[in-house]
LOVEXDO-923938 format. One record per atom (N, C-alpha, C): residue in three letters; x, y, z. Coordinates in steps of 0.1 Angstrom, whole numbers, padded with zeros to 4 digits, always signed. Example, Ala and Ser with C-alpha at 12.3 -4.5 7.8 and 13.67 -1.06 7.14 Angstrom:
ala+0132-0057+0078/ala+0123-0045+0078/ala+0132-0033+0078/ser+0128-0022+0071/ser+0137-0011+0071/ser+0129+0000+0079/
// end
This chain:
met-0435+0196-0395/met-0425+0195-0404/met-0417+0181-0401/lys-0414+0178-0389/lys-0407+0165-0385/lys-0415+0154-0390/thr-0428+0153-0390/thr-0437+0143-0394/thr-0434+0141-0410/lys-0434+0151-0417/lys-0432+0150-0431/lys-0418+0145-0435/ile-0408+0148-0428/ile-0393+0142-0431/ile-0395+0128-0428/ile-0401+0124-0415/ile-0402+0109-0413/ile-0409+0102-0423/leu-0421+0107-0426/leu-0430+0099-0436/leu-0422+0098-0451/ser-0416+0109-0454/ser-0408+0109-0466/ser-0396+0098-0466/gly-0390+0098-0454/gly-0380+0088-0452/gly-0384+0073-0453/val-0396+0071-0446/val-0403+0058-0447/val-0407+0055-0462/ala-0412+0064-0468/ala-0417+0063-0481/ala-0404+0058-0492/leu-0394+0066-0491/leu-0381+0063-0498/leu-0375+0049-0495/ala-0376+0046-0482/ala-0371+0032-0478/ala-0379+0021-0483/thr-0392+0024-0483/thr-0402+0014-0489/thr-0399+0012-0503/leu-0399+0022-0512/leu-0396+0022-0525/leu-0383+0014-0528/phe-0372+0017-0520/phe-0360+0011-0521/phe-0361-0003-0521/ile-0367-0009-0509/ile-0370-0022-0506/ile-0377-0029-0518/phe-0387-0024-0523/phe-0395-0030-0533/phe-0387-0031-0547/ser-0380-0020-0548/ser-0371-0020-0561/ser-0361-0031-0561/cys-0356-0033-0549/cys-0344-0044-0548/cys-0351-0057-0550/asn-0363-0058-0545/asn-0369-0072-0545/asn-0373-0075-0559/ser-0377-0065-0566/ser-0383-0068-0580/ser-0369-0071-0589/glu-0359-0066-0587/glu-0347-0070-0594/glu-0343-0084-0592/ala-0345-0089-0580/ala-0341-0103-0575/ala-0351-0113-0584/lys-0363-0108-0584/lys-0373-0117-0591/lys-0370-0117-0607/lys-0367-0107-0612/lys-0361-0107-0626/lys-0351-0115-0629/glu-0339-0115-0620/glu-0328-0125-0621/glu-0333-0140-0621/thr-0341-0141-0611/thr-0346-0155-0609/thr-0354-0160-0620/thr-0362-0152-0626/thr-0372-0156-0637/thr-0362-0157-0650/gln-0353-0149-0653/gln-0342-0151-0663/gln-0336-0165-0662/ser-0330-0167-0651/ser-0323-0181-0650/ser-0333-0192-0652/thr-0344-0191-0646/thr-0354-0202-0649/thr-0358-0204-0662/gln-0360-0193-0670/gln-0363-0194-0685/gln-0350-0200-0692/ala-0338-0196-0689/ala-0325-0201-0695/ala-0325-0217-0692/ala-0328-0220-0680/ala-0329-0235-0676/ala-0338-0242-0683/ala-0351-0237-0686/ala-0361-0243-0693/ala-0358-0246-0708/thr-0350-0237-0714/thr-0347-0239-0728/thr-0335-0249-0731/ala-0327-0251-0720/ala-0316-0260-0722/ala-0321-0274-0717/asn-0325-0283-0727/asn-0331-0297-0725/asn-0319-0308-0725/tyr-0308-0304-0730/tyr-0297-0314-0731/tyr-0285-0309-0724/val-0278-0316-0716/val-0266-0314-0708/val-0256-0324-0710/cys-0244-0319-0709/cys-0232-0328-0708/cys-0231-0334-0694/pro-0230-0347-0692/pro-0229-0354-0679/pro-0215-0348-0673/met-0206-0346-0680/met-0192-0343-0675/met-0190-0328-0673/his-0197-0320-0682/his-0195-0305-0681/his-0210-0299-0681/pro-0215-0298-0670/pro-0230-0293-0668/pro-0232-0279-0673/asp-0222-0272-0676/asp-0223-0258-0681/asp-0224-0258-0696/ile-0221-0270-0703/ile-0225-0272-0718/ile-0238-0276-0718/lys-0247-0268-0725/lys-0262-0271-0726/lys-0267-0268-0741/ser-0277-0274-0744/ser-0283-0273-0758/ser-0298-0276-0758/asp-0305-0270-0766/asp-0319-0273-0767/asp-0323-0282-0776/lys-0312-0289-0782/lys-0314-0301-0791/lys-0303-0310-0789/pro-0306-0324-0794/pro-0293-0334-0792/pro-0281-0330-0799/ala-0270-0331-0792/ala-0257-0326-0798/ala-0246-0332-0789/gln-0235-0330-0793/gln-0222-0334-0786/gln-0215-0324-0778/cys-0209-0326-0767/cys-0202-0317-0758/cys-0190-0312-0766/ser-0189-0299-0766/ser-0177-0293-0774/ser-0163-0295-0766/glu-0165-0299-0754/glu-0151-0301-0746/glu-0147-0315-0746/cys-0156-0325-0745/cys-0151-0339-0744/cys-0157-0348-0755/gly-0167-0343-0763/gly-0174-0351-0774/gly-0185-0360-0769/met-0187-0359-0758/met-0198-0369-0753/met-0212-0364-0758/asp-0220-0375-0760/asp-0235-0370-0762/asp-0241-0363-0751/leu-0248-0352-0754/leu-0255-0345-0745/leu-0267-0354-0740/glu-0271-0353-0726/glu-0281-0362-0722/glu-0294-0354-0720/leu-0304-0359-0722/leu-0317-0352-0720/leu-0319-0350-0706/val-0322-0339-0702/val-0326-0335-0687/val-0340-0333-0686/thr-0347-0341-0676/thr-0362-0340-0674/thr-0363-0331-0662/lys-0375-0326-0660/lys-0377-0316-0648/lys-0375-0322-0634/thr-0375-0335-0633/thr-0371-0341-0620/thr-0356-0343-0618/asp-0347-0342-0630/asp-0333-0343-0629/asp-0328-0329-0622/ser-0317-0330-0616/ser-0310-0319-0611/ser-0295-0318-0615/val-0291-0306-0619/val-0278-0304-0623/val-0271-0296-0613/ser-0260-0302-0607/ser-0252-0293-0598/ser-0246-0281-0604/his-0245-0271-0596/his-0238-0259-0602/his-0224-0257-0595/
// end
């Protein structure tokens, strides 16, 4: 009886750990996809992004093309 309780507890703990890990992967995948679609970013306002050439809605500057080697600080 004790063995069944211990095994059940281990099984539940394992399921909990794997479910938390998969949520983290989903969030990482979603943020990576969002970053991949935003190819143009305002140099003064990194939160202003677009998938095509445009102007920043806050300062009016032209959005700059971001390549994969560029990094934008958060």
